[in-house]
C-alpha positions in Angstrom: 37.9 103.3 104.6 39.3 100.0 106.1 42.6 101.2 107.5 44.2 97.7 107.3 43.9 97.6 103.5 46.5 100.3 102.6 48.8 99.2 105.4 48.8 95.7 104.0 49.6 97.1 100.6 52.5 99.0 102.1 53.9 95.9 103.8 53.7 94.0 100.6 55.4 96.8 98.7 58.4 96.6 101.1 59.3 93.2 99.7 59.3 94.8 96.2 61.3 97.8 97.6 64.0 95.6 99.0 64.8 94.2 95.5 64.4 97.4 93.5 66.3 99.7 95.8 69.4 97.6 95.4 69.3 98.4 91.7 68.3 102.1 91.9 70.0 103.6 95.0 70.8 107.3 94.7 71.8 107.7 91.1 69.6 108.3 88.1 68.9 110.9 85.5 69.5 114.3 87.0 67.6 116.3 84.5 66.1 118.7 87.0 67.2 122.3 87.7 70.6 122.7 89.4 69.9 125.9 91.3 67.3 126.8 93.9 64.3 128.9 92.9 61.7 131.0 94.7 58.1 130.0 95.3 56.3 128.5 92.3 54.6 130.8 89.9 50.8 130.9 90.1 49.3 128.3 87.9 52.6 126.4 87.4 53.2 122.7 87.8 54.6 121.2 91.0 56.2 117.8 91.2 55.9 116.9 94.9 57.7 114.0 96.6 56.9 113.3 100.3 59.4 111.4 102.4 58.1 110.2 105.7 56.7 107.4 107.8 53.1 106.6 108.7 52.4 110.4 109.0 52.9 110.7 105.2 50.3 107.9 104.8 47.9 109.7 107.2 47.7 106.9 109.8 45.2 108.1 112.4 43.1 110.0 109.9 39.8 109.0 108.4 41.4 108.0 105.1 44.8 106.4 105.1 46.9 106.1 101.9 49.3 103.4 100.8 52.8 103.6 99.5 52.8 105.4 96.1 49.0 105.4 96.1 47.3 108.3 94.3 44.8 108.5 97.1 43.0 111.7 96.0 40.7 111.6 99.0 43.4 110.9 101.6 43.3 112.9 104.8 46.9 112.8 105.8 48.9 116.0 105.5 50.5 114.9 102.1 47.3 114.5 100.1 45.6 117.4 101.9 48.6 119.7 101.0 48.4 118.5 97.4 44.7 119.3 97.2 45.2 122.7 98.8 47.9 123.5 96.2 45.6 122.4 93.4 42.9 124.6 94.8 45.3 127.6 94.5 45.7 126.8 90.8 48.8 124.7 90.7 49.1 121.4 88.8 50.4 118.9 91.3 52.1 115.6 90.5 52.4 113.7 93.8 54.7 110.9 94.8 53.9 109.8 98.4 56.8 107.7 99.6 55.6 107.2 103.2 56.4 103.8 104.9 54.9 103.1 108.3 57.4 102.4 111.1 60.3 103.8 108.9 63.2 105.6 110.5 65.7 107.9 108.9 68.6 105.5 108.2 69.9 101.9 108.3 71.6 102.5 111.7 68.3 103.4 113.4 66.6 100.6 111.6 69.1 98.1 112.9 68.8 99.5 116.4 65.0 99.5 116.3 64.7 96.0 114.9 66.2 94.6 118.1 62.9 95.6 119.8 60.2 96.0 117.1 59.4 95.7 113.4 60.9 98.5 111.3 59.7 98.1 107.7 62.3 100.5 106.1 64.4 103.6 106.3 64.2 106.9 104.4 67.7 106.7 102.9 67.5 103.2 101.5 63.8 102.8 100.7 62.5 106.3 99.9 65.2 108.6 98.6 65.9 106.3 95.6 62.3 106.9 94.4 62.3 110.7 94.6 61.4 111.7 91.0 64.3 113.3 89.2 61.9 116.1 88.2 60.8 116.8 91.8 60.5 120.6 92.5 59.2 120.2 96.0 60.2 117.6 98.6 58.9 117.4 102.1 60.7 115.4 104.9 59.2 114.6 108.2 61.8 112.5 110.1 62.6 111.8 113.7 59.5 110.7 115.6 60.0 107.0 115.1 63.7 107.5 115.7 63.0 109.1 119.1 60.9 106.1 120.0 63.7 103.8 119.0 66.1 105.7 121.3 63.8 105.6 124.3 63.0 101.9 123.7 66.7 101.1 123.5 67.2 102.9 126.8 64.5 100.9 128.4 66.4 97.8 127.4 69.6 99.0 129.0 71.3 100.9 126.2 73.5 103.7 127.6 74.2 102.0 130.8 74.9 104.6 133.5 75.0 107.4 131.0 71.6 107.6 129.3 72.0 111.2 128.3 75.4 110.4 126.6 73.6 107.7 124.6 70.8 110.0 123.6 73.3 112.7 122.5 75.3 110.2 120.5 72.1 109.1 118.7 71.2 112.7 117.9 74.6 113.1 116.3 74.0 109.9 114.3 70.6 111.3 113.3 72.4 114.4 112.1 74.8 112.4 110.0 71.9 110.5 108.4 70.0 113.7 107.7 73.0 115.0 105.8 73.1 111.8 103.8 69.3 112.1 103.2 69.6 115.6 101.8 72.6 114.7 99.7 70.6 111.8 98.2 67.6 114.1 97.4 69.8 116.6 95.6 71.7 113.8 93.8 68.3 112.7 92.5 66.6 116.1 91.8 69.1 118.8 91.8 67.9 121.7 94.0 64.2 121.3 94.7 62.5 123.4 97.3 62.9 121.2 100.4 60.4 121.6 103.3 61.5 120.0 106.5 59.2 119.5 109.4 61.0 119.6 112.8 59.8 117.6 115.7 57.4 118.7 118.4 58.5 117.9 122.0 57.3 114.3 122.0 57.3 114.2 125.8 54.3 116.5 125.7 52.2 114.4 123.3 49.3 112.3 124.6 50.9 108.9 124.0 53.5 109.6 126.6 51.2 111.1 129.2 51.4 108.0 131.4 55.1 107.3 130.8 57.7 107.5 133.5 59.5 110.8 134.1 62.8 109.2 132.8 61.2 108.2 129.5 59.6 111.6 129.0 62.9 113.3 129.8 64.7 111.0 127.3 62.0 111.7 124.6 62.4 115.5 125.3 66.2 115.4 125.1 66.1 113.5 121.8 63.4 115.4 120.1 64.7 118.8 121.2 68.2 117.8 120.2 67.1 116.7 116.8 65.1 119.8 116.2 67.6 122.4 117.5 71.0 120.9 116.4 70.0 119.0 113.3 66.9 120.2 111.5 66.6 123.9 112.3 70.1 124.8 111.2 69.4 123.4 107.7 67.3 126.4 106.7 68.6 128.1 103.6 67.4 129.7 100.4 66.2 126.3 99.1 65.2 124.8 102.5 62.2 125.8 104.7 61.6 124.4 108.2 58.0 124.0 109.5 58.4 124.7 113.2 56.3 122.1 115.0 58.4 122.3 118.1 57.5 125.9 119.0 54.0 126.0 117.5 51.5 125.7 120.4 48.9 124.1 118.1 51.1 121.0 117.9 50.4 120.4 121.6 46.6 120.6 121.5 45.4 117.1 122.4 42.3 117.4 120.2 44.4 117.2 117.1 45.7 113.6 117.9 44.0 110.3 117.1 43.1 107.7 119.7 46.7 106.4 119.9 48.0 109.8 121.1 50.9 109.8 118.6 49.4 110.2 115.1 47.4 113.3 114.2 43.8 113.0 113.3 42.1 114.8 110.4 42.4 118.2 112.2 46.0 117.6 113.1 47.0 116.7 109.5 45.0 119.7 108.2 47.1 122.0 110.5 50.4 120.4 109.2 49.2 120.5 105.6 48.4 124.2 105.9 52.0 125.0 107.1 53.5 122.9 104.3 51.5 124.8 101.7 52.6 128.1 103.3 56.2 127.0 103.2 55.9 126.0 99.5 54.2 129.1 98.3 55.6 131.8 100.5 58.5 134.0 99.5 59.4 134.6 103.1 58.3 131.7 105.3 59.4 132.3 108.9 62.5 130.7 110.3 62.1 128.3 113.2 62.6 129.6 116.7 65.9 128.9 118.4 64.3 128.5 121.8 60.8 128.4 123.2 59.0 127.2 126.3 57.9 124.0 124.6 61.5 122.8 124.6 61.6 122.4 128.3 58.2 121.0 129.2 59.6 118.2 131.3 61.8 119.5 134.1 
């Protein structure tokens, strides 16, 4: 597949999103269930909405999907998870909301746009399109936000207190995450929400040649987001896929040539965990600490 084709469609759709989002926002018909439920019954129907950035589109894989594209042969974790669920007998109605370069909220988008192109944010451009009938919602947030933080530091943000700047951005990320979840629930009631926490980005191949300061910043931001924002959100209706403490997330062979996006094998690994989180009655809680949180001294 020509990877540029779906990406061009996504860029074009952002113009449409800017107009439509202003009319739709977080309201809408809330005709979905109001209480959390257990794993879906075998053979039942799942309405799955995926909130994410280029990871949801499968950038780095052999078959990239566009925004809202059905993409039955896509190799990103979203279409792969949908196919795995169908293979287990579920009927899956998929809405893939991934937008490349997107960050969690408008504050991170504004900060990032000082240094790079940011096509959208989850709160304004994705949450308003979560189907009101959604029974499963996955959220993979934070990687682009960490890169925005480290890039801002490289341009002088934080001054003499870079760690203070990072910690303040982690707090802002937490506030945005609360708004994001509130928006999902305002749209769809109480779907099963599967959150993917962040691996320690400092250990990923794309930062292997970065300075010690940049890797320390990426580690502090990613670990802070995972430990203080995402992991504590676990509840009866929220599962957390623990990429931070899963050694498989640090195997260089699962990343594409850019060292940041997974390849087919990496997306298959993530999809398998998403499916387990959706279908398991007792998916394990994320670890509160592990060696992977302190890879950079």
